[in-house]
C-alpha positions as CSV (number, residue, x, y, z in Angstrom):
1,X,109.0,128.4,85.1
2,X,109.8,124.8,84.9
3,X,111.2,124.9,88.3
4,X,107.9,126.0,89.6
5,X,106.5,122.6,88.6
6,X,108.8,121.0,91.1
7,X,108.3,123.5,94.0
8,X,108.3,121.4,97.2
9,X,106.2,121.6,100.2
10,X,108.6,121.6,103.0
11,X,108.3,119.2,105.9
12,X,108.1,122.3,108.2
13,X,105.1,123.6,106.4
14,X,103.5,120.0,106.3
15,X,103.8,120.0,110.1
16,X,102.4,123.4,110.4
17,X,99.5,122.5,108.4
18,X,99.0,119.5,110.5
19,X,99.1,121.6,113.7
20,X,96.6,123.9,112.2
21,X,94.2,121.2,111.2
22,X,95.0,121.0,107.6
23,X,96.7,117.6,107.3
24,X,94.8,115.0,105.2
25,X,93.2,113.5,108.4
26,X,89.5,113.9,108.6
27,X,89.8,115.7,112.0
28,X,92.7,116.3,114.4
29,X,90.7,115.1,117.4
30,X,90.2,111.5,116.1
31,X,89.3,109.0,118.8
32,X,92.2,106.8,117.6
33,X,95.0,109.4,118.0
34,X,98.1,108.2,119.8
35,X,96.6,104.9,120.8
36,X,97.7,102.5,118.2
37,X,100.6,100.1,119.2
38,X,102.5,97.4,117.2
39,X,99.8,94.8,117.7
40,X,97.0,97.2,116.5
41,X,99.1,98.3,113.4
42,X,99.9,94.6,112.5
43,X,96.2,93.7,112.8
44,X,95.2,96.7,110.7
45,X,97.6,95.7,108.0
46,X,96.2,92.2,108.0
47,X,92.8,93.7,107.8
48,X,93.6,95.7,104.8
49,X,95.6,93.0,103.0
50,X,93.4,89.9,103.6
51,X,90.3,90.6,101.5
52,X,89.5,90.4,97.8
53,X,93.0,89.1,97.1
54,X,92.9,85.9,99.1
55,X,89.2,85.3,98.5
56,X,89.2,86.1,94.8
57,X,92.2,87.2,92.7
58,X,94.3,84.3,93.9
59,X,92.2,82.0,91.7
60,X,93.2,83.8,88.3
61,X,96.9,83.9,89.6
62,X,96.9,80.2,90.2
63,X,95.2,79.6,86.8
64,X,98.2,81.3,85.1
65,X,101.0,80.1,87.3
66,X,99.9,76.8,88.6
67,X,101.3,75.7,92.0
68,X,104.3,77.9,91.2
69,X,102.2,80.9,92.2
70,X,103.4,80.4,95.7
71,X,106.9,81.4,94.6
72,X,105.4,84.6,93.1
73,X,103.8,85.4,96.5
74,X,107.4,85.3,98.0
75,X,108.8,87.5,95.2
76,X,106.0,90.0,95.6
77,X,106.4,90.0,99.4
78,X,110.1,90.9,99.3
79,X,109.2,93.7,96.8
80,X,106.6,95.0,99.1
81,X,109.1,94.7,102.0
82,X,111.5,97.1,100.4
83,X,108.6,99.6,99.8
84,X,107.3,99.1,103.3
85,X,110.6,100.2,104.7
86,X,110.6,103.3,102.5
87,X,106.9,104.2,103.6
88,X,108.1,103.6,107.2
89,X,111.0,106.0,106.7
90,X,108.6,108.8,105.3
91,X,106.0,108.0,108.0
92,X,108.5,108.5,110.9
93,X,110.1,111.6,109.2
94,X,106.7,113.2,108.3
95,X,104.3,111.9,111.0
96,X,101.0,113.1,109.5
97,X,98.0,111.0,108.5
98,X,99.2,111.3,104.9
99,X,100.0,109.1,102.0
100,X,102.5,108.8,99.1
101,X,101.0,112.1,97.9
102,X,102.2,114.0,100.9
103,X,105.5,112.2,100.8
104,X,106.1,113.1,97.0
105,X,105.2,116.7,97.8
106,X,108.1,116.9,100.3
107,X,110.6,115.1,98.2
108,X,109.9,115.4,94.4
109,X,107.9,118.6,94.3
110,X,104.4,119.6,93.2
111,X,104.1,118.0,89.6
112,X,105.2,114.6,90.9
113,X,102.9,115.0,93.9
114,X,100.0,115.7,91.6
115,X,100.9,112.7,89.4
116,X,101.0,110.3,92.4
117,X,97.9,111.8,93.9
118,X,96.0,111.4,90.6
119,X,97.5,107.8,90.4
120,X,96.2,107.1,93.9
121,X,92.8,108.2,93.0
122,X,92.8,105.5,90.3
123,X,94.3,102.9,92.7
124,X,91.7,103.5,95.3
125,X,88.8,103.6,92.8
126,X,89.8,100.7,90.6
127,X,90.8,98.7,93.7
128,X,87.4,99.3,95.2
129,X,85.7,98.3,92.0
130,X,87.5,95.0,92.2
131,X,86.5,94.4,95.9
132,X,82.9,95.2,95.0
133,X,82.9,92.7,92.1
134,X,84.5,90.1,94.3
135,X,81.9,90.8,97.1
136,X,79.1,90.4,94.4
137,X,80.5,86.9,93.6
138,X,80.5,85.6,97.1
139,X,77.2,87.3,97.9
140,X,75.5,85.6,94.9
141,X,77.0,82.3,96.1
142,X,75.7,82.9,99.5
143,X,72.2,83.5,98.3
144,X,72.4,80.2,96.3
145,X,72.8,78.6,99.7
146,X,69.4,79.9,100.7
147,X,67.8,78.8,97.4
148,X,67.7,82.4,96.3
149,X,68.6,82.6,92.6
150,X,69.3,86.0,91.1
151,X,69.2,86.2,87.2
152,X,72.7,85.7,85.8
153,X,72.5,88.9,83.8
154,X,72.2,90.9,87.0
155,X,75.3,89.4,88.6
156,X,78.1,90.0,86.2
157,X,79.6,92.5,83.7
158,X,78.7,92.9,80.0
159,X,82.1,92.0,78.7
160,X,82.4,88.7,80.3
161,X,79.1,87.7,79.1
162,X,79.7,88.7,75.6
163,X,83.1,86.8,75.5
164,X,81.5,83.7,76.9
165,X,78.6,83.8,74.4
166,X,81.2,84.1,71.5
167,X,83.2,81.2,72.9
168,X,80.3,78.9,73.3
169,X,78.8,79.6,69.9
170,X,82.0,79.5,67.9
171,X,82.2,76.3,65.8
172,X,84.9,74.0,67.0
173,X,85.3,75.7,70.2
174,X,87.9,74.3,72.8
175,X,85.7,72.3,75.1
176,X,88.3,72.5,77.9
177,X,87.9,76.3,77.8
178,X,84.1,76.1,78.4
179,X,84.1,75.9,82.1
180,X,81.0,76.3,84.4
181,X,82.0,79.8,84.8
182,X,81.9,80.4,81.0
183,X,78.6,78.5,80.7
184,X,77.1,80.7,83.5
185,X,78.3,83.9,81.7
186,X,76.9,82.6,78.4
187,X,73.5,82.1,80.1
188,X,73.6,85.6,81.3
189,X,73.9,86.7,77.6
190,X,71.2,84.5,76.4
191,X,68.7,85.3,79.2
192,X,69.4,89.2,79.3
193,X,66.6,91.4,78.0
194,X,67.5,93.3,74.9
195,X,68.2,92.6,71.3
196,X,71.3,91.9,69.2
197,X,74.4,93.2,70.9
198,X,72.5,95.4,73.2
199,X,71.9,93.5,76.4
200,X,70.9,94.7,79.8
201,X,73.7,93.0,81.8
202,X,75.0,94.6,85.0
203,X,76.4,93.7,88.4
204,X,73.7,94.9,90.6
205,X,75.0,93.5,93.9
206,X,78.2,95.3,93.3
207,X,76.4,98.5,92.8
208,X,74.4,97.9,96.0
209,X,77.3,97.3,98.2
210,X,79.2,100.4,97.0
211,X,76.1,102.5,97.7
212,X,75.7,101.1,101.1
213,X,79.4,101.5,102.1
214,X,79.3,105.1,100.7
215,X,76.4,105.9,102.8
216,X,78.0,104.6,106.0
217,X,81.3,106.6,105.3
218,X,79.1,109.8,104.4
219,X,77.4,109.8,107.8
220,X,80.7,109.3,109.7
221,X,80.6,105.6,110.6
222,X,84.1,104.5,111.5
223,X,85.5,101.0,112.3
224,X,86.9,101.3,115.8
225,X,90.1,99.7,116.8
226,X,88.3,96.9,118.6
227,X,85.9,96.2,115.7
228,X,88.8,96.1,113.2
229,X,90.8,93.7,115.3
230,X,87.7,91.5,115.8
231,X,87.3,91.4,111.9
232,X,90.9,90.4,111.5
233,X,90.5,87.4,113.9
234,X,87.5,86.4,111.9
235,X,89.3,86.5,108.5
236,X,92.5,84.8,109.9
237,X,90.4,82.2,111.6
238,X,88.6,81.3,108.4
239,X,91.8,81.3,106.3
240,X,93.6,79.0,108.8
241,X,90.4,76.6,108.9
242,X,90.5,76.5,105.0
243,X,94.2,75.6,105.1
244,X,93.8,72.9,107.8
245,X,90.7,71.3,106.3
246,X,91.8,71.7,102.8
247,X,95.1,69.7,103.3
248,X,93.1,66.6,103.9
249,X,91.7,66.9,100.4
250,X,95.0,67.7,98.6
251,X,96.0,65.5,95.7
252,X,99.8,65.7,95.4
253,X,99.6,64.9,91.7
254,X,97.9,68.3,91.1
255,X,101.3,69.9,92.2
256,X,103.0,68.3,89.1
257,X,104.2,70.0,87.1
258,X,104.8,72.8,89.8
259,X,105.3,75.5,87.2
260,X,103.3,74.2,84.2
261,X,103.8,77.4,82.2
262,X,107.2,78.1,83.2
263,X,108.6,81.4,84.8
264,X,106.9,83.5,82.1
265,X,103.5,81.8,82.9
266,X,104.1,82.3,86.7
267,X,104.7,86.0,86.1
268,X,101.4,86.4,84.2
269,X,99.7,86.1,87.6
270,X,101.7,89.1,89.0
271,X,98.7,91.5,88.9
272,X,96.6,89.1,90.9
273,X,99.3,88.3,93.4
274,X,100.2,91.9,93.8
275,X,96.7,92.9,94.1
276,X,96.5,90.6,97.1
277,X,99.1,92.7,99.0
278,X,97.6,96.1,98.2
279,X,96.6,97.8,101.5
280,X,99.7,97.2,103.7
281,X,100.7,100.8,102.9
282,X,97.4,102.1,104.4
283,X,99.2,101.6,107.8
284,X,101.4,104.7,107.0
285,X,98.3,106.8,107.0
286,X,97.9,106.2,110.8
287,X,101.0,107.9,111.8
288,X,99.2,110.5,113.8
289,X,97.3,107.8,115.7
290,X,100.5,105.9,116.7
291,X,102.0,106.0,120.2
292,X,105.4,105.7,118.7
293,X,105.3,105.9,114.9
294,X,109.1,105.9,114.6
295,X,109.2,102.5,116.3
296,X,105.9,100.9,115.7
297,X,105.1,101.7,112.1
298,X,107.9,99.7,110.6
299,X,107.3,96.7,112.8
300,X,103.6,96.7,112.0
301,X,104.2,96.8,108.3
302,X,106.7,94.0,108.3
303,X,104.9,91.8,110.6
304,X,101.7,92.1,108.7
305,X,103.6,91.4,105.4
306,X,105.1,88.2,106.9
307,X,102.0,86.8,108.3
308,X,100.0,87.4,105.2
309,X,102.7,85.9,102.9
310,X,102.7,82.8,105.0
311,X,98.9,82.5,104.8
312,X,98.9,83.2,101.1
313,X,101.5,80.7,100.3
314,X,99.7,77.9,102.2
315,X,96.3,78.9,100.6
316,X,97.9,78.7,97.2
317,X,99.2,75.4,97.8
318,X,95.9,74.1,99.2
319,X,93.9,75.5,96.2
320,X,96.2,74.0,93.5
321,X,96.4,70.8,95.5
322,X,92.7,70.3,95.9
323,X,91.8,71.1,92.3
324,X,93.9,71.3,89.1
325,X,95.1,74.8,88.5
326,X,93.3,74.8,85.0
327,X,89.9,75.1,86.8
328,X,90.7,78.0,89.2
329,X,89.9,80.9,86.8
330,X,86.8,81.9,89.1
331,X,86.1,84.9,91.3
332,X,85.3,82.7,94.2
333,X,88.2,80.1,94.3
334,X,88.1,79.2,98.0
335,X,84.3,78.4,98.0
336,X,84.7,76.8,94.5
337,X,87.3,74.2,95.5
338,X,85.3,73.1,98.5
339,X,82.2,72.7,96.5
340,X,84.2,70.8,93.9
341,X,85.2,68.2,96.6
342,X,81.6,67.9,97.8
343,X,81.8,70.2,100.8
344,X,79.2,72.6,99.8
345,X,78.4,73.6,103.4
346,X,81.9,74.6,103.9
347,X,81.8,76.7,100.7
348,X,78.8,78.6,102.1
349,X,80.7,79.3,105.3
350,X,83.5,80.8,103.3
351,X,81.1,82.8,101.2
352,X,79.8,84.3,104.5
353,X,83.2,85.2,105.7
354,X,84.1,86.5,102.3
355,X,81.1,88.8,102.3
356,X,82.1,90.2,105.7
357,X,85.9,90.4,104.9
358,X,85.6,92.1,101.5
359,X,82.9,94.5,102.8
360,X,85.2,95.6,105.7
361,X,88.1,96.2,103.1
362,X,85.7,98.1,100.9
363,X,84.9,100.3,103.9
364,X,88.6,101.0,104.8
365,X,89.5,102.0,101.3
366,X,86.3,103.8,100.5
367,X,87.2,106.0,103.4
368,X,90.7,106.5,102.2
369,X,90.0,107.9,98.8
370,X,88.1,111.1,99.9
371,X,91.0,111.9,102.1
372,X,93.2,112.0,99.0
373,X,90.8,114.3,97.2
374,X,90.6,116.4,100.4
375,X,94.5,116.6,100.7
376,X,94.8,117.8,97.1
377,X,92.0,120.3,97.6
378,X,93.6,121.7,100.7
379,X,96.8,122.3,98.7
380,X,94.7,124.1,96.0
381,X,95.2,121.5,93.4
382,X,91.5,120.6,93.2
383,X,88.4,122.9,93.7
384,X,87.7,123.7,97.3
385,X,84.5,121.8,97.3
386,X,86.4,118.6,97.5
387,X,87.8,119.7,101.0
388,X,84.4,120.8,102.4
389,X,83.4,119.2,105.6
390,X,79.8,118.2,106.2
391,X,78.4,120.4,109.1
392,X,76.5,117.6,110.9
393,X,78.7,114.5,110.2
394,X,82.0,116.1,110.1
395,X,83.2,114.1,107.1
396,X,84.4,115.3,103.6
397,X,80.7,114.8,102.3
398,X,81.2,116.0,98.6
399,X,84.4,114.0,98.1
400,X,82.7,111.0,99.6
401,X,79.7,111.2,97.3
402,X,81.9,111.6,94.2
403,X,84.0,108.6,95.3
404,X,80.9,106.6,95.5
405,X,79.8,107.3,92.1
406,X,83.3,106.8,90.6
407,X,83.3,103.3,92.1
408,X,79.7,102.3,91.8
409,X,79.0,103.0,88.1
410,X,82.1,101.2,86.7
411,X,81.5,98.3,89.1
412,X,78.4,97.5,87.1
413,X,80.2,96.9,83.9
414,X,83.8,96.0,84.4
415,X,85.3,92.6,85.1
416,X,87.8,91.6,87.8
417,X,90.8,90.9,85.6
418,X,90.7,94.3,83.9
419,X,90.4,96.2,87.2
420,X,93.1,94.2,89.1
421,X,95.6,94.9,86.3
422,X,95.0,98.7,86.5
423,X,95.0,98.8,90.3
424,X,98.3,96.8,90.4
425,X,100.1,99.1,87.9
426,X,98.9,102.2,89.8
427,X,100.1,100.9,93.1
428,X,103.4,99.7,91.8
429,X,103.9,103.3,90.4
430,X,103.3,104.7,93.7
431,X,105.8,102.4,95.4
432,X,108.5,103.3,92.7
433,X,108.0,107.0,93.6
434,X,108.0,106.5,97.3
435,X,111.3,104.5,97.0
436,X,112.8,107.1,94.9
437,X,111.6,109.9,97.2
438,X,113.6,108.5,100.1
439,X,116.7,109.0,98.0
440,X,115.8,112.6,97.5
441,X,115.1,113.4,101.2
442,X,117.6,115.7,102.7
443,X,119.9,114.3,105.3
444,X,118.6,114.9,108.8
445,X,121.1,115.5,111.7
446,X,120.6,113.2,114.6
447,X,119.4,114.9,117.8
448,X,118.0,113.7,121.1
449,X,114.5,114.4,119.8
450,X,114.8,112.2,116.6
451,X,117.3,109.6,117.8
452,X,114.7,106.8,118.2
453,X,112.8,107.3,115.0
454,X,113.1,104.7,112.3
455,X,115.7,105.1,109.6
456,X,116.4,102.7,106.6
457,X,119.6,100.9,107.4
458,X,122.2,102.4,104.9
459,X,123.9,99.8,102.8
460,X,126.3,101.1,100.2
461,X,125.1,100.2,96.8
462,X,128.2,101.2,94.9
463,X,129.2,97.7,94.0
464,X,126.2,95.6,94.8
465,X,123.7,97.0,92.3
466,X,126.1,97.0,89.3
467,X,127.3,93.5,90.1
468,X,123.7,92.3,90.5
469,X,122.8,93.9,87.1
470,X,125.7,92.2,85.5
471,X,124.9,88.9,86.9
472,X,121.2,89.0,85.9
473,X,122.2,90.0,82.4
474,X,124.6,87.0,82.1
475,X,122.0,84.6,83.6
476,X,119.0,85.9,81.4
477,X,121.1,87.0,78.4
478,X,119.2,84.9,75.9
479,X,115.8,86.3,77.2
480,X,117.2,89.9,77.2
481,X,118.7,89.7,73.7
482,X,115.5,88.2,72.3
483,X,113.7,91.4,73.1
484,X,115.6,93.0,70.3
485,X,114.2,90.5,67.8
486,X,111.2,91.5,66.0
487,X,109.2,88.6,64.5
488,X,106.7,90.7,62.5
489,X,103.8,90.2,65.0
490,X,103.2,93.7,66.5
491,X,100.5,92.3,68.9
492,X,102.9,90.0,70.5
493,X,106.0,92.3,70.4
494,X,104.3,95.5,71.9
495,X,104.1,93.6,75.4
496,X,108.0,93.6,75.3
497,X,108.2,97.5,75.1
498,X,107.9,98.0,79.0
499,X,111.0,95.9,79.3
500,X,113.0,98.4,77.6
501,X,112.1,101.1,80.1
502,X,113.1,98.7,82.9
503,X,116.6,98.1,81.2
504,X,117.2,101.8,80.8
505,X,116.3,102.5,84.5
506,X,118.4,99.6,85.7
507,X,121.5,100.8,83.7
508,X,120.9,104.3,85.0
509,X,120.5,103.2,88.6
510,X,123.6,101.2,88.4
511,X,125.6,104.1,87.2
512,X,124.1,106.4,89.9
513,X,124.7,103.8,92.6
514,X,128.4,103.6,91.6
515,X,128.9,107.3,91.4
516,X,126.8,108.5,94.4
517,X,126.9,105.5,96.6
518,X,123.1,105.4,97.0
519,X,121.2,103.6,99.8
520,X,120.7,99.9,98.6
521,X,117.1,99.3,99.9
522,X,115.4,102.1,98.3
523,X,117.2,101.3,95.0
524,X,116.2,97.6,95.2
525,X,112.5,98.8,96.0
526,X,112.4,101.1,92.9
527,X,113.8,98.4,90.5
528,X,111.8,95.5,91.8
529,X,108.6,97.5,91.6
530,X,109.4,98.7,88.2
531,X,110.1,95.2,87.0
532,X,106.8,94.0,88.2
533,X,105.2,96.8,86.3
534,X,106.7,95.6,83.1
535,X,105.1,92.2,83.6
536,X,101.7,94.0,83.2
537,X,101.8,94.3,79.5
538,X,101.4,97.1,77.0
539,X,97.7,97.5,77.1
540,X,97.8,98.2,80.9
541,X,100.6,100.7,80.5
542,X,98.7,102.4,77.8
543,X,95.6,102.7,79.9
544,X,97.6,104.0,82.7
545,X,99.5,106.6,80.7
546,X,96.1,107.8,79.3
547,X,94.8,108.2,82.9
548,X,98.1,110.1,83.8
549,X,97.8,112.3,80.7
550,X,94.2,113.3,81.6
551,X,95.5,114.2,85.0
552,X,98.2,116.3,83.7
553,X,95.7,118.3,81.5
554,X,93.8,119.1,84.7
555,X,96.8,120.0,86.5
556,X,98.2,122.4,83.9
557,X,94.9,124.2,83.3
558,X,93.8,124.3,87.0
559,X,96.1,122.9,89.6
560,X,99.2,124.8,88.7
561,X,97.5,128.2,88.8
562,X,95.4,127.5,91.9
563,X,98.1,125.8,94.0
564,X,98.7,127.5,97.3
565,X,102.4,127.3,96.8
566,X,101.8,129.2,93.5
567,X,99.9,132.0,95.4
568,X,102.6,132.2,98.1
């Protein structure tokens, strides 16, 4: 019976489903089918990546890592690069408008496909919550420019307001920690209607934008290729303008020390930095719309990653050069730094751009999540209702409405740090499985028909990975050995536990590489993504595992029995 949990959906069956209209595209006659080239794919990647990350989470990352966060952008870009190549391998091998869920079904089998599908639902939902919260911050700042003042308690989450109130009212509080952001949050608590610990505090703009985007997606409004490209040029133009203008206000003294909290402090910003890159994998879902997916998809992914990485590094240097990193723990860092140097008009321009940019990202991903629901439903793993198509609008209407509720309600009450951590761990997990899935794909004989499709260059990892593991152990042996030292403080020690999982995986992969001569790039992708997951701490792992546990309960009580492969 256990083998049934890993029954695979063959590539031939996936392609037959696609031809019959049962791929996870919304419709087989999409107007963008077979019209996308390298330029379009690159711009789509930039459209998905340059959003809430560069306009929002980069601030928290800089607060933790200082100017050294620019190095973290490079590390994360390399990690994403390995994953991008693995996505490209799958997309060219299985050219359907799918996702990591479809790829896992073909390589690992049904149980892992369910896990990654359930994980993607969290990634999309939590990611959109973060985008909605970021949009709310910039929208509120934009209203301020027109002298429209919303009550503070209607523009933020309950938890942030409660923490700020506690910090401000605690005797002997650290005055440095009481920033303008904290004061604003404390004001929200003090002015909110209610009594005691019961306060009416909710992020109403975040709720509003989710409802609006959900409505647009529900009635079938799609961004055309031309509109998407225009949006990219707007975003990139604003970012380049920020970089050029900001360098005139850079104070080099703010870059010293470059890594004020050391390597460990820099890595604390990994969730915010990695969140900035979430979205490049969305390109893989356009395989059916590409003129030549085997050739163009890999180029589009890599080009968009390189362009976005350069922009992120320059923005990080400008932010930390204009303002000391200690003051960047805000949701609207780009607008904040220009307001801080007296350029309030520029901050409002940035807010307008951020409102448009983050709304477009929200639209892209709010359209993506129902397609995951629909794909799982069509395979029988979720109720049929999730794959129902609206008779008038020709969209997955029920799944779209569920998506809207799943995103809108938490957006009222959650804060940005919590949601970016969860989104990052979910995405990294998907990347780990995609990289591992490439190693499990059966070898494909080269024929005239598939000769031109993209293939990950094979590099024998037999000696490289074991030697790399030994070298890293020697260089970081003190830090590694310190993991085995328990100092009696469980609250501190528990964050070390994920590192043990990484070490076990690293040793296992080193042995497998030596024995089986595995391909180097997927192995490096797996290990680098898994390492970034360890940096997200015990609490995020616990929440992530609880979410997966809930998904497994649903699978064993419903999905396993209702699966179409089970019926077959």
